C-alpha positions in Angstrom: -8.3 66.7 1.4 -6.6 68.6 -1.4 -3.7 67.9 -3.6 -4.4 64.2 -4.3 -2.5 62.8 -1.3 -3.2 59.5 0.4 -5.7 59.3 3.2 -4.4 58.1 6.5 -7.7 56.3 7.0 -7.2 54.3 3.7 -3.7 53.3 4.8 -5.0 52.0 8.1 -7.7 50.0 6.3 -5.1 48.4 4.0 -2.9 47.6 6.9 -5.8 46.1 8.9 -6.8 44.0 5.8 -3.2 42.8 5.4 -3.1 41.8 9.1 -6.4 39.9 8.8 -5.3 38.1 5.7 -1.9 37.3 7.2 -3.5 35.9 10.4 -6.0 33.9 8.3 -3.0 32.5 6.3 -1.1 31.6 9.5 -4.3 29.9 10.9 -4.6 27.9 7.6 -1.0 26.8 7.7 -1.3 25.7 11.3 -4.5 23.8 10.5 -2.9 22.0 7.6 0.3 21.2 9.6 -1.7 19.8 12.5 -4.1 17.7 10.4 -1.9 16.6 7.5 1.8 17.3 7.9 2.5 16.2 11.5 0.6 12.8 11.3 2.5 11.8 8.1 5.8 13.1 9.5 5.2 11.2 12.7 4.5 8.0 10.7 7.6 8.4 8.6 9.7 8.9 11.7 8.3 5.8 13.4 9.1 3.6 10.4 12.4 5.1 9.3 14.4 2.1 10.3 12.3 -0.5 8.6 13.5 -2.1 5.4 12.5 -0.2 2.2 9.9 -2.8 1.2 8.2 -2.6 4.6 8.2 1.2 4.7 6.7 1.2 1.2 4.0 -1.3 2.2 3.0 0.6 5.3 2.9 4.0 3.5 1.2 2.8 0.4 -1.3 0.1 1.6 -1.2 0.2 5.4 -0.2 -2.0 8.3 -2.5 -4.9 7.3 -0.9 -5.2 3.9 2.6 -4.9 5.3 1.9 -7.6 7.8 0.6 -10.0 5.1 3.7 -9.3 3.0 6.0 -10.0 5.9 4.1 -13.3 6.5 4.5 -14.2 2.8 8.2 -13.3 2.9 8.7 -15.6 5.9 6.8 -18.5 4.4 8.0 -18.4 0.8 11.6 -19.1 0.1 13.5 -16.6 -2.0 14.0 -19.0 -4.9 10.3 -19.9 -5.1 7.7 -19.3 -7.8 4.7 -17.4 -6.6 1.3 -17.5 -8.3 -1.0 -14.5 -8.1 -4.7 -14.2 -9.1 -5.6 -12.9 -12.5 -4.8 -9.2 -12.9 -7.5 -7.0 -11.4 -7.5 -3.2 -11.4 -8.9 -3.0 -7.8 -6.1 -4.4 -5.8 -2.4 -4.9 -5.4 -2.3 -8.6 -5.0 -2.7 -9.4 -8.7 -0.2 -7.0 -10.1 3.0 -8.8 -10.9 5.2 -5.7 -10.9 3.8 -4.4 -7.7 4.1 -7.7 -5.8 7.5 -8.3 -7.3 8.8 -5.3 -5.5 7.6 -6.6 -2.1 8.5 -10.3 -2.7 11.8 -9.9 -4.6 13.7 -12.0 -5.6 10.9 -14.6 -5.9 9.6 -15.4 -9.4 6.1 -13.9 -9.7 3.3 -15.1 -12.2 -0.4 -14.6 -12.7 -3.1 -17.1 -13.5 -5.1 -16.0 -16.6 -8.7 -14.9 -16.3 -10.2 -17.8 -18.2 -7.9 -20.5 -16.9 -7.8 -20.2 -13.1 -8.8 -23.8 -12.5 -6.3 -25.1 -15.0 -3.6 -22.8 -13.7 -4.1 -24.0 -10.1 -4.1 -27.6 -11.1 -1.0 -27.0 -13.2 1.2 -25.5 -10.4 2.0 -28.7 -8.5 5.8 -28.2 -8.3 7.6 -28.4 -5.0 8.9 -24.9 -5.3 5.6 -23.2 -6.3 3.5 -21.3 -3.9 0.0 -19.7 -4.4 -1.2 -16.6 -2.7 -4.2 -17.5 -0.5 -6.7 -14.7 -0.7 -10.4 -14.8 0.3 -11.4 -15.0 -3.4 -8.4 -16.9 -4.8 -7.6 -19.7 -5.5 -10.5 -22.2 -5.6 -9.7 -23.9 -2.3 -10.7 -27.5 -3.3 -8.4 -27.3 -6.3 -5.4 -25.8 -4.5 -5.6 -28.3 -1.7 -5.1 -31.2 -4.2 -1.4 -30.4 -4.3 -0.8 -27.7 -1.7 -1.2 -27.2 2.1 -2.8 -24.0 3.3 -1.1 -21.9 5.9 -3.5 -19.2 7.2 -2.5 -15.7 8.0 -5.7 -13.8 8.9 -9.2 -13.1 7.6 -9.0 -15.5 4.6 -5.4 -14.5 3.7 -2.7 -17.0 3.7 -0.5 -19.0 1.4 -0.7 -22.4 -0.3 2.6 -24.2 0.1 3.9 -27.5 -1.4 2.8 -30.6 0.5 
């Protein structure tokens, strides 16, 4: 070919490559939509009418956490004080700000790391409740002034006697 013009064969190759890349892109979009977007969208749609705290609990921590929080909200009066375990980075149950969102307007406090026993013995008031977790509080100490109401799998709440 003379004169420096474009080859029709080169144009066809570029067009073929563009079609292949486009189809691969469409396949990838479809795959992501099916595996990631649709399940989340479906979950959002199913819970759209729940209260904000419950939607947040389901989306952030799952159905088990949301169920436990619903249990706590039903057992603990809104004007109560709630005692959480010492602050641990692994889970939501010891974070005052996080649990305050789900249990608002209840007054939320932590026991300190080095004073769990003293903390549990100190909270004997008639309006103070203690989260009952598999690892917190020491059962024998809490049961001196509180009655345990189980939820499931070692989770529950200690309520005033």
